[in-house]
C-alpha positions as CSV (number, residue, x, y, z in Angstrom):
1,M,52.5,20.7,90.8
2,S,52.1,21.3,94.6
3,E,51.4,24.7,94.7
4,G,51.8,27.9,92.4
5,M,53.8,30.7,92.6
6,V,54.3,34.2,91.5
7,V,57.8,36.4,91.5
8,A,58.0,39.7,90.2
9,P,59.7,43.1,91.4
10,Q,56.8,44.6,93.2
11,P,55.8,42.5,96.2
12,E,52.3,44.3,95.8
13,A,51.7,42.8,92.6
14,V,53.3,39.4,93.3
15,E,50.2,39.4,96.1
16,A,47.6,40.2,93.2
17,G,48.8,37.7,91.2
18,V,49.3,35.0,94.4
19,L,45.4,36.3,95.0
20,A,44.4,35.3,91.6
21,L,45.7,31.9,91.9
22,R,44.1,31.5,95.5
23,A,40.5,32.8,93.9
24,G,40.7,30.0,91.1
25,G,42.6,31.4,88.4
26,N,45.5,30.3,86.4
27,A,48.7,31.5,85.1
28,V,47.3,33.5,82.7
29,D,45.1,35.2,85.5
30,A,47.8,35.7,87.9
31,A,50.3,37.1,85.4
32,I,47.7,39.8,84.2
33,A,46.6,40.8,88.2
34,C,50.0,41.2,88.8
35,A,51.3,43.5,85.3
36,L,48.6,45.5,85.8
37,V,49.6,46.2,89.5
38,Q,53.0,46.8,88.6
39,G,52.0,49.6,86.1
40,V,50.2,51.6,89.0
41,V,52.8,50.7,91.6
42,D,55.9,51.3,89.6
43,P,54.9,53.3,87.1
44,Q,57.8,54.3,85.1
45,M,58.9,50.7,84.5
46,T,56.2,49.7,83.1
47,G,51.9,50.3,82.3
48,I,49.1,50.0,79.9
49,A,51.0,52.8,77.7
50,G,53.6,50.1,77.7
51,F,54.9,47.3,75.2
52,G,56.1,43.5,76.1
53,S,56.7,40.1,75.3
54,L,54.9,37.4,76.7
55,Q,55.2,33.4,76.6
56,A,52.4,31.1,77.7
57,Y,52.9,27.6,78.1
58,L,49.3,26.4,78.9
59,P,49.0,22.6,78.8
60,E,45.7,22.6,80.2
61,H,44.9,24.4,76.9
62,G,47.5,22.4,74.3
63,V,49.0,26.2,73.7
64,H,52.5,27.1,73.9
65,T,53.0,30.2,72.2
66,C,54.3,34.1,72.4
67,I,52.5,37.3,72.2
68,D,54.8,40.1,70.8
69,F,53.4,43.6,71.9
70,H,56.4,45.6,71.0
71,G,55.4,49.2,70.2
72,K,55.0,50.4,67.0
73,A,56.4,53.4,65.3
74,P,53.6,55.5,64.6
75,A,52.1,56.1,60.7
76,A,53.2,59.3,60.6
77,T,57.1,58.4,61.4
78,R,59.4,59.1,58.6
79,P,63.0,56.9,57.6
80,D,65.1,59.9,57.6
81,M,62.9,62.8,60.2
82,W,65.9,62.5,62.9
83,E,69.1,61.7,61.0
84,H,70.3,65.1,61.1
85,L,70.0,65.4,64.7
86,I,72.1,62.5,66.2
87,E,74.7,63.7,68.8
88,G,75.5,59.9,70.0
89,E,74.7,56.5,70.5
90,A,74.6,54.4,73.8
91,R,77.8,52.7,74.6
92,D,75.4,49.3,75.0
93,G,74.0,49.9,71.8
94,F,70.4,50.6,72.9
95,G,69.3,53.9,72.1
96,F,70.5,57.4,70.2
97,V,71.2,61.0,71.6
98,L,69.8,63.1,69.4
99,K,69.5,67.4,69.6
100,D,66.9,68.4,71.6
101,R,66.0,64.7,73.1
102,V,62.8,65.1,70.8
103,N,63.3,61.0,70.5
104,D,63.2,60.8,74.5
105,L,61.1,63.5,76.1
106,G,57.4,64.6,75.1
107,Y,54.9,63.5,72.5
108,Q,57.4,62.7,70.0
109,S,59.0,59.5,71.7
110,I,55.9,57.7,72.0
111,T,55.4,54.6,70.0
112,V,51.9,52.8,69.4
113,P,51.5,51.3,72.9
114,G,50.6,47.6,73.0
115,S,50.1,46.3,76.5
116,L,46.9,46.8,77.6
117,K,45.7,45.6,74.0
118,A,48.2,42.3,74.9
119,Y,46.9,41.7,78.6
120,H,43.0,41.6,77.5
121,E,43.6,39.5,74.6
122,A,45.5,36.5,76.7
123,H,43.3,37.3,79.5
124,T,40.3,37.2,76.5
125,E,41.5,34.0,75.6
126,F,43.1,31.9,78.4
127,G,41.9,33.0,81.4
128,A,39.2,31.8,84.1
129,L,38.4,34.6,86.3
130,P,36.2,37.7,85.4
131,W,38.2,40.6,84.0
132,Q,36.3,42.9,86.5
133,D,38.5,40.5,89.1
134,I,42.0,41.1,87.2
135,V,41.6,44.7,87.3
136,G,40.4,45.2,90.4
137,P,43.4,45.2,92.9
138,A,45.5,47.3,90.2
139,I,42.3,50.0,90.8
140,G,41.9,49.6,94.4
141,F,46.2,50.8,94.3
142,A,45.7,53.5,92.1
143,E,42.8,54.5,94.2
144,D,44.3,54.2,97.8
145,G,47.4,54.4,97.1
146,F,50.8,53.0,97.4
147,V,53.8,53.4,99.6
148,V,57.0,54.6,97.2
149,R,59.6,51.9,97.7
150,P,63.1,51.9,97.5
151,H,63.9,50.9,94.0
152,V,61.0,53.1,92.8
153,Y,62.6,56.3,94.7
154,H,66.0,55.3,93.2
155,F,65.0,55.6,89.7
156,W,63.2,58.5,90.3
157,S,66.3,60.4,91.6
158,E,69.0,59.1,89.5
159,R,71.0,61.3,87.6
160,D,71.3,60.4,84.0
161,Q,75.5,60.3,82.9
162,F,74.5,59.5,79.2
163,G,73.3,62.8,77.7
164,R,69.8,61.8,78.0
165,V,67.0,63.5,80.2
166,D,67.5,63.0,84.0
167,N,64.4,61.2,85.2
168,V,63.5,63.6,87.8
169,D,62.6,65.8,84.3
170,R,60.2,63.1,83.2
171,L,58.3,63.4,86.2
172,R,57.7,67.0,86.1
173,F,57.2,67.2,82.4
174,S,53.5,66.9,82.5
175,K,50.9,68.7,85.0
176,S,49.8,65.8,86.0
177,G,53.1,64.3,86.5
178,R,54.1,67.2,88.6
179,A,50.9,66.8,90.8
180,L,51.7,63.0,91.4
181,Y,55.3,62.7,92.0
182,F,56.2,65.9,94.0
183,N,54.7,67.2,97.5
184,G,53.2,70.7,97.8
185,D,57.0,72.4,98.1
186,G,57.9,70.9,95.2
187,E,60.2,68.2,96.5
188,M,59.9,64.8,95.0
189,L,58.3,62.2,97.2
190,R,60.4,60.1,98.9
191,P,60.6,56.2,100.2
192,G,57.8,56.0,102.8
193,E,55.6,58.5,101.5
194,R,52.3,57.6,99.7
195,L,51.2,58.2,96.3
196,R,47.3,58.3,95.5
197,N,46.4,58.2,91.6
198,P,42.9,58.7,91.4
199,E,42.8,59.3,87.5
200,M,44.7,56.2,86.5
201,A,42.2,54.5,89.0
202,E,39.1,56.0,87.4
203,T,41.1,55.2,83.6
204,L,41.0,51.0,84.9
205,R,37.5,51.4,86.2
206,R,36.7,52.5,82.3
207,I,38.8,49.8,81.2
208,A,37.5,47.0,83.7
209,R,34.1,47.6,82.2
210,H,34.5,47.9,78.5
211,G,38.0,46.1,77.9
212,A,40.5,47.2,75.8
213,D,38.7,48.4,73.1
214,I,38.1,51.8,74.8
215,F,41.7,52.7,74.9
216,Y,42.3,51.5,71.2
217,S,39.0,52.6,69.6
218,G,36.7,53.9,72.0
219,E,36.1,57.2,74.3
220,I,40.1,56.9,75.9
221,A,41.8,56.4,72.5
222,E,39.9,59.5,71.2
223,E,40.8,61.6,74.5
224,I,44.5,60.0,73.8
225,A,44.4,61.1,70.0
226,A,43.2,64.4,71.0
227,D,46.2,65.3,73.3
228,M,48.5,63.9,70.9
229,A,47.4,66.3,68.1
230,K,47.4,69.2,70.7
231,N,51.0,68.7,71.0
232,D,52.6,67.8,68.1
233,G,52.5,64.2,68.8
234,L,53.5,61.4,66.3
235,L,50.8,58.8,67.9
236,S,46.7,59.3,66.4
237,L,43.5,57.3,66.3
238,Q,44.3,55.7,63.3
239,D,47.3,54.3,64.9
240,L,46.0,53.2,68.3
241,R,42.6,51.6,66.1
242,D,45.1,49.5,64.0
243,Y,47.2,47.9,66.4
244,R,47.7,44.1,66.7
245,T,49.5,42.0,68.6
246,R,51.9,39.4,66.8
247,R,51.3,35.7,67.9
248,V,54.0,33.0,67.1
249,D,56.0,30.3,68.2
250,P,58.9,30.3,70.7
251,I,62.2,29.8,69.1
252,W,63.9,26.7,70.5
253,T,67.8,25.7,71.6
254,E,69.0,22.9,73.5
255,F,72.0,23.2,76.3
256,R,73.4,20.2,78.5
257,G,70.3,18.1,77.6
258,Y,67.7,20.9,78.3
259,R,65.3,22.8,76.2
260,L,65.4,26.2,76.2
261,A,61.8,28.2,74.7
262,T,62.5,31.8,74.1
263,N,60.7,35.0,72.4
264,N,61.4,35.9,68.6
265,P,63.0,39.1,66.8
266,P,62.0,42.1,67.8
267,G,62.6,40.6,71.4
268,G,65.9,39.6,72.7
269,G,65.4,35.7,72.6
270,I,67.8,35.5,69.6
271,M,70.5,36.5,71.5
272,L,69.9,34.1,74.4
273,V,70.2,31.6,72.0
274,E,73.2,32.5,70.2
275,M,74.8,32.8,73.6
276,L,73.8,29.5,75.4
277,N,75.2,27.9,71.5
278,I,78.5,29.7,71.5
279,L,78.8,28.7,75.4
280,E,77.9,25.1,74.8
281,N,81.3,23.8,73.2
282,F,83.3,25.3,76.4
283,D,83.5,23.2,79.7
284,L,82.2,26.2,82.0
285,A,82.3,24.6,85.3
286,R,86.1,23.0,85.0
287,L,87.3,26.5,84.5
288,G,85.2,27.9,87.9
289,H,82.3,30.1,88.3
290,N,83.5,33.8,87.5
291,S,86.9,32.8,87.2
292,P,88.8,35.1,85.0
293,E,88.5,32.5,82.2
294,Y,84.9,31.8,82.4
295,I,84.2,35.4,82.2
296,R,86.5,35.7,79.0
297,L,84.4,33.6,77.3
298,V,81.1,34.4,78.5
299,A,82.0,38.3,77.6
300,E,83.2,37.2,74.2
301,A,79.6,35.3,73.6
302,M,77.9,38.5,74.6
303,K,79.7,40.4,72.2
304,R,79.5,38.6,69.5
305,A,75.5,38.3,70.3
306,T,75.6,41.7,70.8
307,I,77.1,42.0,67.0
308,D,74.8,40.1,65.6
309,K,72.0,42.2,67.0
310,D,73.2,45.1,66.4
311,T,73.7,44.0,62.3
312,H,70.9,41.4,61.4
313,V,68.1,41.9,64.3
314,G,65.2,44.0,63.9
315,D,61.3,44.2,63.3
316,P,60.8,40.4,61.3
317,A,58.1,42.3,59.4
318,F,60.5,44.8,57.9
319,F,63.8,43.7,58.2
320,D,65.0,40.2,57.0
321,V,66.6,38.8,59.8
322,P,68.8,35.7,59.2
323,M,66.9,33.3,61.9
324,D,68.1,30.0,60.7
325,R,71.9,31.0,60.8
326,L,71.7,33.2,64.8
327,T,70.1,30.0,66.0
328,D,72.6,27.5,64.2
329,K,74.6,25.3,66.0
330,G,77.0,24.8,63.5
331,Y,77.5,29.0,63.2
332,A,77.7,29.3,66.7
333,R,81.2,26.6,66.6
334,G,82.6,28.8,64.4
335,L,81.7,31.5,66.7
336,A,83.4,29.4,69.9
337,A,86.5,28.8,67.7
338,E,87.2,32.0,66.8
339,I,86.9,32.8,70.9
340,E,89.0,29.5,71.6
341,R,92.0,31.1,69.3
342,G,91.7,34.2,71.8
343,E,90.1,36.8,69.3
344,K,88.4,39.8,70.5
345,A,85.4,40.9,69.1
346,H,84.8,44.7,68.1
347,V,81.7,46.3,68.8
348,A,81.4,49.3,66.8
349,R,80.1,52.2,68.6
350,L,79.4,56.0,68.1
351,T,79.5,57.1,71.9
352,T,76.7,55.6,76.2
353,P,73.2,52.8,77.8
354,E,69.5,52.1,77.9
355,S,67.4,52.7,80.4
356,R,66.9,49.7,83.1
357,D,63.0,50.5,83.3
358,T,61.0,47.8,82.7
359,T,59.7,44.9,84.7
360,H,58.5,40.9,84.5
361,V,56.4,38.5,86.2
362,S,57.0,34.8,86.7
363,V,54.1,32.8,86.8
364,I,53.4,28.8,87.2
365,D,50.0,27.2,88.7
366,K,49.3,23.9,90.6
367,A,48.3,22.5,86.7
368,G,51.5,22.9,85.6
369,N,50.6,26.4,83.1
370,A,53.7,28.6,82.9
371,V,54.0,32.2,81.8
372,S,57.3,34.8,81.5
373,M,55.8,38.3,80.4
374,T,58.2,40.9,80.7
375,H,57.0,44.5,79.8
376,S,58.2,48.1,79.8
377,L,57.8,51.6,79.1
378,G,61.0,51.8,77.8
379,M,62.5,55.2,78.7
380,P,59.0,56.8,80.2
381,S,58.1,60.0,77.8
382,G,57.2,61.8,80.7
383,V,53.8,62.6,78.9
384,I,50.4,62.1,80.9
385,T,47.2,63.2,79.3
386,D,45.2,65.2,81.3
387,G,42.4,63.3,83.4
388,L,44.3,59.6,82.3
389,G,46.7,59.2,84.8
390,F,48.8,57.1,83.5
391,M,52.4,57.8,81.5
392,Y,53.1,56.3,78.0
393,N,56.5,54.7,76.7
394,G,59.3,56.6,75.4
395,C,60.4,54.1,72.9
396,M,61.3,56.0,69.9
397,G,64.5,56.7,71.2
398,V,65.8,53.6,70.6
399,F,65.0,53.2,67.0
400,D,68.4,53.9,64.5
401,P,67.8,57.7,62.9
402,R,70.0,56.7,60.1
403,P,67.9,55.1,57.7
404,G,68.8,51.8,55.9
405,R,69.9,49.5,58.9
406,A,68.3,47.1,60.9
407,G,66.8,49.2,63.6
408,S,66.1,52.0,61.6
409,L,62.7,54.3,61.7
410,A,59.9,53.4,59.8
411,P,56.0,53.7,60.3
412,G,54.6,50.7,61.9
413,K,57.4,49.3,62.5
414,G,58.5,47.4,66.1
415,R,61.4,48.5,67.8
416,F,64.4,46.3,69.1
417,S,64.3,44.7,73.0
418,S,66.4,43.0,74.8
419,L,63.2,41.2,76.9
420,C,63.3,37.8,76.5
421,P,60.8,36.1,78.9
422,S,61.9,32.4,78.9
423,I,60.9,28.8,80.3
424,V,63.4,26.2,80.2
425,F,62.2,22.4,80.0
426,K,63.5,19.2,81.7
427,D,61.9,16.3,80.5
428,D,59.3,18.1,78.4
429,K,57.9,20.2,82.1
430,P,58.9,23.4,82.9
431,H,62.2,23.5,84.9
432,L,62.6,27.3,84.8
433,V,60.4,30.2,84.3
434,I,62.6,33.1,83.6
435,G,63.1,36.7,82.8
436,A,64.1,39.8,83.8
437,P,64.3,44.1,83.5
438,G,67.4,45.0,82.7
439,G,67.4,47.2,79.2
440,T,70.5,45.8,77.2
441,Q,70.9,44.2,80.1
442,I,68.3,41.5,80.1
443,A,69.6,38.8,78.0
444,M,72.9,39.1,79.5
445,G,71.3,38.8,82.9
446,V,69.1,35.5,82.2
447,V,72.0,33.6,80.6
448,Q,74.1,34.1,83.5
449,V,71.4,32.8,85.8
450,I,70.9,29.9,83.7
451,L,74.2,28.9,82.8
452,N,74.4,29.4,87.4
453,V,71.3,27.0,87.4
454,L,72.3,24.4,84.5
455,E,75.9,24.5,84.7
456,F,76.8,25.2,88.3
457,G,73.5,23.6,90.1
458,M,72.9,26.4,91.9
459,P,69.6,26.8,93.7
460,V,67.8,29.5,92.0
461,V,68.4,32.2,94.6
462,E,71.6,32.0,95.3
463,A,71.9,31.3,90.7
464,I,70.3,35.2,90.9
465,Y,72.4,36.5,93.7
466,A,75.7,35.4,92.0
467,P,77.6,38.1,90.6
468,R,77.7,39.1,87.3
469,I,79.5,41.0,84.2
470,S,78.5,41.9,80.7
471,A,80.1,42.7,77.6
472,T,77.7,45.1,75.0
473,S,80.7,46.4,73.8
474,D,84.6,46.3,73.6
475,A,84.8,46.5,77.4
476,I,84.0,44.0,80.1
477,D,81.4,45.5,82.8
478,I,81.7,43.9,86.3
479,C,79.9,44.2,89.4
480,N,81.6,45.1,93.0
481,R,81.9,41.8,94.0
482,I,84.0,40.9,91.0
483,P,87.5,40.0,93.2
484,Q,90.4,43.0,91.8
485,F,92.3,40.2,91.3
486,V,89.9,38.3,88.7
487,A,89.9,42.2,87.0
488,S,93.6,42.3,86.9
489,E,94.0,39.3,85.6
490,L,91.6,40.2,82.4
491,E,93.4,43.6,82.1
492,T,96.9,41.3,81.8
493,M,94.4,39.5,79.0
494,G,94.4,43.0,77.1
495,Y,90.8,43.6,78.5
496,E,89.7,47.2,79.3
497,V,87.8,46.2,82.4
498,L,84.7,48.7,84.3
499,R,83.7,48.4,87.7
500,T,80.4,49.4,88.7
501,H,80.0,50.5,92.3
502,L,76.8,47.9,92.6
503,S,76.8,45.1,93.7
504,Y,73.7,44.1,92.2
505,A,74.2,44.5,88.7
506,F,73.6,43.6,85.0
507,G,70.0,42.8,84.8
508,S,67.5,42.0,87.6
509,V,66.2,38.5,87.0
510,H,63.5,36.8,88.5
511,A,62.9,33.1,88.1
512,I,61.1,30.0,89.4
513,K,62.8,26.7,89.4
514,I,60.9,23.7,89.5
515,D,61.8,20.1,90.5
516,D,59.9,17.3,90.7
517,G,56.7,19.4,91.2
518,V,58.1,21.5,93.9
519,C,58.7,25.1,93.3
520,T,61.5,27.5,94.3
521,G,61.7,31.3,93.5
522,G,64.1,33.8,93.5
523,A,63.6,37.4,93.5
524,D,66.7,40.0,92.5
525,P,67.7,41.7,95.2
526,N,68.5,44.7,92.8
527,H,64.8,45.8,93.3
528,D,62.3,45.2,95.9
529,G,60.3,41.9,95.1
530,M,59.6,38.9,96.3
531,A,58.8,35.2,95.0
532,L,55.6,33.6,96.9
533,S,53.4,30.3,96.9
534,A,49.9,30.1,95.9
């Protein structure tokens, strides 16, 4: 490799990752330094009390593995505890709206967090720099502050349209949140204003000295557990002590001579594999990019993968996921034949979308080690324990409150997510390191960028900037740069077409493309990020 590269949605975090590479660190050092800064400068997208999935291809160590650190339902969870509170389901199939929003805001919305455990494990096992050096940049941004960027403010001020709690109410929920995110007049901080978080800085200093153990079994764990007990939370000290990440080999598929490695359930890589397996049965390039027929085929593949996700994909420790069938090329050919015949899949729904609160980092270093990591708070809970400075995840909102289903509540169970940090290989070397934030739209965005690169030969920036669509219900959602004449033809085919006002929508893909040892990177314009060489 001629150089390393880091791509992520936050410039401050990208810089921290690149500086780790320049200091002699490897791709793991860069990814974790980046991730910790992301939790400071984009604190509702991710953080040490979040969850996620990391894929690491480390030829220097002879390792290619995925670390699954999804949030797990606390031991106090009961499968039927919220069944009587159901008011609706998200149209895209990612989350439930309950009476009084108990699964969405506050102490009962929190799953056992896995992010810090995974960060520390990955660094301890594979990193080259001292842990204190990895945490240092995040401490600096918490202590000195960061300038509120447009995308951060956009999320804070975004009004919910689907029955969930407005984001501004999440920021106001705790005393610490009101002090951090609002000025003395009670007005929310605006773009260009500086946010300092000295309590988070002190928490990170403690973590820098003692590692993740202080968070899961030490003093911070005890402070977390006391706050949860005082406020009727489900999370306990024993939950923190019992939390374990899961190490597993990636799942694979082939597409047009390339090999894709992605994560396992309860992550969303299975959807990516199924969609690519279906779509390889069509001459997509001949149809033309984003032609009506191309969009029809891609949308129907998305719908079928969504149906299979809803029906068959959950935490494999609790639910028998039919991996062999869902990744089988013959099964995909059968679905492709249905699409060829013009059959429209029906995606059953109660009633509307998972938040886009997630972030991603793609890294490759000069030695060819690559890391793709997507991590999140889900819908942030709004809870900040006094004195600790970080917000907890709100992942209980995505569990199905109806017992007996793939995504139903159960103690210790991981919730499904669409996270699909992936690496595409060409001649057994990384060719595309890719992933995205974007809720349910993550896999939908990633699959289209992969198609743009592999099927249409686009440079990575063009592949990311190209207009995208999504189909996670019976409707086809299109971004505002899809021409009306294309939408009209889809409507003639019998589809409901929903146009968003956004020019860039459906996942926020961040990727590095490697050709003959030369890296080019692309950061999705839907966020504030960048690609930077080391």
